[in-house]
C-alpha positions, 0 to 999 in steps of 0.5 A: 096866720099861715096861708091856706093851702091852695091849688090852681089848674089850667087846661089851655088858653085861646079864642072864644067861640061862644056861638059854637057851644051849648050850655051842656057842653060848656058845663062839661068843661066846668064840671071836669075842672071842678072835679079835678080841683076837688081831688087836688084840694083833698090831697092838701086838706089831708096834709099832703104835699104840693108836689102830690097835689099837682101830680094828682091834678095833672094825672086827672087832666091827662086822663080827660079827653077834653084837654090836650094831654095824655088821652086826647093828645093831638097828632103830629104831621106824621099822625103820631103822638109826642107828649111832654111833661115837667114837674118842679118842687119849690122846696128843693128846686129839684125838677124832672121832665120828659119830651117826645114820648109816645108810649108812657101812659102818664107822662107827668108821672114819668117826669116826676120819676126823672126828678126823684130817681135820676141825676138828670132833669130832662129825658127825651124820646126812646131814652125817656121811655126806656127809663120809665119802663125800667121803673115799672111805669105803665106803658101803652100803645100810641093809639091809647092817646088817639081820639076820633076828634083829634084825628079829624082835627089833624086832617083839617089842618093838613088839608089847609097846609098849616100847623096849628097850636093845640087842636085845629077845630071846625065850626061844629067844635064842641069846645067853648074855645075856638079849637083852631086858636086854642093853645092846649096844655094842662097844668097845676100849681099848689101851696101846701100846709107846710108852706111848700110850692110845686108846679106841673105841666103836661101837653100833647103839643101842636096839631100837625107839628113837625115830629121832634118839636118840643115846646115850653111845657117840659122846659124848666123856666119857660113853661114850668117853674117853682121856688118857695121864695117866690111862686109856682108857675105853669104856662100855656100858649105859643110855646116858642115865645114862652121859651124865648121869654123864659116866662115862668122864670121871669115871673119869679125873677120879677118877684125876687129881684124887683120886689113885685107882688105875684099879681104885678109880676104875672101881669107884666110877664104875660101882658108886657114881655110875652105880648111884646114878642107876639106871644099868646096864652096865659099862666097860673101861679101861686105864691108862698103867701097863697095868693093866686094869679091867672092872667092871659092875653087871649080871649079865654083860658080854662082855669080854676082854683080852690083853697083848703076849706072852700066849699066849692071850687072856682072855675072859669073859661071866658073873661 
């Protein structure tokens, strides 16, 4: 029997702050994750491609201010926004990515445009924006991405003279994860009814980061990877460490050359290789047989999965 089409998503990993979250606030995250999973699953149920399913899911994650991507992205130290995104097609190994953009409303769509309408894989800054604009993608003023909560997080980070991964939060944070210890990226992986895999990742980066910094999300093999022979992977965490470990590709290499199962490869990549260099975070992955793995070495990760035919999606935040 052919495996059931499947989608999984993530919205960042980090440290728990159960005492700072009301049931209603926690429910808001579960509801957002569930709605996005349903939308991606519908694409797959209608025979759509894995590439389309992850694109729809990340579009919606970018639109949701609860997560650090698109609207609701964090600020750099210069009080600007710099967004990154990547997508990869496991059937062809084609990939597209953009980095350090501030005017493209939907960064993931721009990354896909790089893959489908250029001979390149990665475009950055003004060149990426000119490319997107030339293709008619929607452009916005940088303040479109701003929210009051994100600006307040930047000011707290500046007052303490630190750079924090994702958003630097306060004790009254409305997020289930401690925002000062949360790594904010969004991503999706999927297997479609045709047996093809795809992965997509998008992020606003780090609060108070140096302008020009690029993390793992738009780097193929570090934060994003997909290969029909093995798995589709999207990562979230301390980007510099995921880059050094080539985490997304390592998972696939363990399967291809070491004969490991998806679960074993994912656990080893996160719990062994990444942890060995003090890398923190997690990943989501789906293989060509429809198995899903969602490991993380932090106390929590916004995550969920749904197969075609499931009545309801599965979502989780804490361990």
